[in-house]
N, C-alpha and C positions, 0 to 999 in steps of 0.2 A: 476372741477377740486378737488372741496373742499369735494366732494360727492366720487368721486374716491379715494381719499386720506383717507377719513374715512372708507370706505370698505376695503382697503389694510389694514389698520392699526387693523381693527377686524380679518380679516384672519389671519395676522401676530400674533396676541394673542392668537387665538384658536389654531393655528399650535402649538406655544409655549406652551399650556396648554397642547395638545396633547401629545407633546413630553414628557412634565415632566411627565406625567401620564405612561406613557410608560417606561420610564427610572426607575420611582421607583417600577413598577412591576417585572421589569427585574433583579432589584437587589431584591427583596425578593426573588424572584425565584433562583436566584444566589445561594444566602446567604442559601435558604432550601436545595438545591442541594450539596452543601460541606457538610453542616449537615449530610445528609442521608448520603453522600459518607464516611464520617467520622465513620460514625456507621457503616456500611457496611465493612470498613476496620477492625472495633474493633472485629466485629460477625466473619470476617474472622482469624484474630489472634487467636479468641477463641476456632475454629473450630482445627486450626493446634495444640493449646497447649492440648486440649483435646484429639486428636490423639495422641499427643506425650506422654498423661499421661493415656491413656487408660482409658481414663474418657467417661460420655456420653455427647453428643453433646449438644449445646447451646439449650436454647428455641428457638422455631420458624424456627429451622432448620430441614428440611424435606428430610430423606434418601430414597432413591428408588434405590437398587441394588447397584452401584459404583458412582451413581450420586446423589449428595447432592445439594439443591437449600433451598432458603432464599429472603427475601424480607424485604427493610425497606422504612417506607413512606416519601416522599419528602414532599409532600402537600396532600390535599383533592381529588387531581386527578391524581397524580402521585406517582407510586411504583418503587424504584430501585432494580431490580430483579438479583439475583446472581446465576449462575449455576456454579458448580464444578463438575468435571470428574475425578475418581479414575483410574489410570492406572494398569497394572499388576504387579509393581514395589511398589503400595501403595503411589504413587506420584500424588499431585493433580493438576489439570490444571484447569484455569479460561475458560470454555466454554464460558460462556455472562455473561455482567456486563454492564447492560442499563437501561435506564429508560421506563416505560412501562404505559399505563394507569391503575389507580387504578381500581380494580373490583367492580363494584358496582351491589347490588341484583337488579334484576329487579322484581317489584311486579306483581305476578300471576295477568292476567287480566280476564276478564270472558270474553267469545266471545261477539261480539257486532253482534245483529242481526239488518242486515241494512232494510232486506223487507224477506216477509213472500210468500213462494211459494204457489199458489191457487191450491187447489184442487178439 
């Protein structure tokens, strides 16, 4: 009976520690997301102000035809990506606003020769 109590105590302690770690990661990600969201909203306001003043777009905003795109880093693994579409009346609507994996450059690898063909 004492051995069972010790094992269950250890399992409870490990579960509590894992829950604490997960909670800390969730809090950190949520805070990072809301910082990125605030920055994305600031860029959106800067875009509208630039259009109103007939000024250049903010740095980092890419225009392709009537589409504007920009992204704000959430953390090293995620980006908050925003796409705006301009209609014929010059009004912008948000087409997409969401988190996507950050683009990382994959190093170019040399082909690996596993075997040689006998001639």
